[in-house]
C-alpha positions in Angstrom: 0.0 0.0 0.0 2.8 2.4 0.9 4.5 2.0 -2.4 1.2 2.4 -4.3 0.4 5.6 -2.4 3.9 7.0 -3.1 4.1 5.9 -6.7 6.8 3.3 -5.9 5.3 0.5 -8.1 7.4 1.3 -11.1 6.4 1.5 -14.8 4.4 -1.7 -14.6 2.5 -1.8 -11.3 0.6 -5.0 -12.1 3.9 -6.9 -12.7 5.4 -5.4 -9.5 2.4 -6.5 -7.4 2.4 -9.9 -9.0 6.1 -10.5 -8.4 6.1 -9.0 -4.9 3.2 -11.2 -3.7 4.8 -14.2 -5.4 8.0 -13.6 -3.5 6.1 -13.4 -0.2 4.4 -16.7 -0.9 7.7 -18.5 -1.3 9.1 -16.8 1.8 6.2 -17.8 4.0 6.1 -21.4 2.6 9.9 -21.7 3.4 9.4 -20.2 6.9 6.4 -22.5 7.5 8.4 -25.6 6.5 11.5 -24.4 8.5 9.6 -24.2 11.8 9.5 -27.9 12.5 13.3 -28.5 12.0 14.1 -25.3 13.7 12.1 -26.2 16.8 13.9 -29.6 17.0 17.4 -28.2 16.4 17.0 -25.3 18.8 14.9 -27.3 21.3 12.2 -24.7 21.2 8.9 -26.6 21.0 6.9 -23.4 21.4 7.9 -22.4 17.8 5.1 -24.7 16.6 2.6 -22.0 17.6 3.7 -19.9 14.6 3.5 -22.6 11.9 -0.2 -22.2 11.3 0.1 -18.5 11.2 2.9 -18.5 8.7 1.1 -21.0 6.5 -2.0 -18.8 6.5 0.2 -15.9 5.5 1.4 -17.9 2.6 -2.2 -18.6 1.6 -3.1 -14.9 2.0 -0.3 -13.9 -0.4 -1.2 -16.7 -2.8 -4.8 -15.3 -2.8 -3.5 -11.8 -3.5 -1.2 -13.2 -6.2 -4.0 -15.1 -7.9 -6.5 -12.3 -7.5 -4.0 -9.9 -9.1 -3.6 -12.2 -12.1 -7.4 -12.8 -12.4 -8.5 -9.2 -11.8 -5.8 -6.8 -12.8 -3.9 -8.8 -15.4 -6.7 -10.7 -17.2 -9.7 -8.5 -16.2 -11.8 -11.6 -15.4 -11.6 -12.8 -19.1 -11.8 -16.5 -18.4 -11.2 -17.4 -22.1 -7.9 -15.5 -22.0 -7.0 -17.1 -18.7 -7.6 -20.6 -20.1 -5.5 -19.7 -23.2 -2.8 -18.4 -20.8 -2.8 -21.7 -18.8 -2.5 -23.8 -22.0 0.2 -21.6 -23.5 2.3 -21.0 -20.4 2.9 -24.0 -18.2 4.4 -21.9 -15.4 0.8 -20.6 -14.8 -0.5 -24.2 -14.5 2.2 -24.9 -11.9 1.2 -21.8 -9.9 -2.5 -22.5 -10.2 -1.9 -26.1 -9.0 0.0 -24.7 -5.9 -2.8 -22.3 -5.2 -5.5 -25.0 -5.4 -3.5 -27.2 -3.1 -3.2 -24.5 -0.6 -7.0 -24.1 -0.4 -7.7 -27.2 1.7 -4.8 -26.5 3.9 -6.0 -23.1 4.8 -9.6 -24.3 5.3 -8.6 -27.2 7.5 -6.0 -25.3 9.6 -8.2 -24.9 12.7 -8.4 -27.2 15.7 -12.0 -28.0 14.8 -10.9 -29.5 11.5 -8.1 -31.5 13.2 -10.8 -33.0 15.4 -13.2 -33.6 12.5 -10.6 -35.2 10.3 -8.7 -37.0 13.0 -5.0 -36.4 13.6 -3.6 -39.0 11.1 -5.9 -37.9 8.2 -5.3 -34.2 9.0 -1.5 -34.8 8.9 -1.8 -36.7 5.6 -3.8 -33.9 4.1 -1.3 -31.3 5.3 1.6 -33.1 3.6 0.3 -31.3 0.5 2.4 -28.4 1.7 5.4 -30.2 0.1 3.6 -30.5 -3.3 2.5 -26.9 -2.9 6.0 -25.7 -2.2 7.3 -27.8 -5.2 4.6 -26.3 -7.5 5.6 -22.8 -6.3 9.2 -23.4 -6.9 8.5 -24.8 -10.4 6.2 -21.8 -11.1 9.0 -19.4 -10.1 11.7 -21.3 -11.9 9.8 -21.5 -15.2 9.0 -17.8 -14.9 12.4 -16.5 -14.0 14.8 -19.0 -15.7 17.8 -16.6 -15.4 18.3 -15.7 -11.7 17.4 -18.9 -9.9 19.2 -18.3 -6.6 16.0 -17.7 -4.7 14.5 -20.7 -6.4 17.3 -22.9 -5.1 16.9 -21.6 -1.6 13.1 -22.1 -1.7 13.6 -25.6 -3.1 16.3 -26.7 -0.6 14.2 -26.8 2.6 11.3 -28.8 1.3 13.6 -31.2 -0.5 15.7 -31.6 2.7 12.6 -32.2 4.8 11.2 -34.8 2.4 14.6 -36.5 2.2 14.9 -36.6 6.0 11.4 -38.1 6.4 11.9 -40.7 3.7 15.5 -41.6 4.5 16.4 -45.3 4.9 15.9 -46.8 8.3 18.6 -45.7 10.7 18.9 -42.1 9.4 16.7 -39.9 11.5 15.2 -43.0 13.2 12.3 -42.0 15.4 11.2 -43.5 18.7 7.7 -44.4 19.7 6.9 -40.8 20.7 7.8 -39.5 17.2 11.0 -37.8 18.4 14.4 -38.6 16.8 15.9 -41.5 18.7 19.6 -40.3 19.0 20.8 -43.9 19.8 19.4 -45.3 16.5 20.4 -42.3 14.3 24.0 -42.7 13.1 24.3 -39.0 12.5 23.3 -38.2 16.1 24.6 -41.2 18.0 27.5 -39.3 19.5 25.0 -37.0 21.4 23.6 -39.8 23.5 26.9 -41.5 24.2 28.4 -38.5 25.9 31.0 -37.7 23.2 
């Protein structure tokens, strides 16, 4: 708003708004995905309180991003939007990411956790990885030249997925869901007193 009021949106304000909101989506998705490993590494379980909020911020910016494309860029011309989706695959990737964020935002409340049950809710919310991947692909296919931010945004989700799907023994978890340092070869030295 500040930049809009002070004429700081540049020569193409629609493009500026679209890119700015898109950047914030990736930032909030990465922060959301970073909370779980950060709380474990830093031994700050209270960080989990911020995960829902940052995920909803990602959805908020995705909604603004999508609305900017629909309203300001395409002027609600659905035929033109459909043509754009068919012609430019990066839009399909972005749209896929947005659609996958919808059920995550809707079911982010405690009431939905109770209704779905913890296991089904967790399975549904694993869509965050697919959403993040779709966002990274959308960004990569759009930018193509300066992909530094894209690599950063892709690194955390890829690392989390690799860690959760690693062969038995790497990141082994005990019955309580926490990493069992005695069974994890990378962390074994922490439980042996070394």
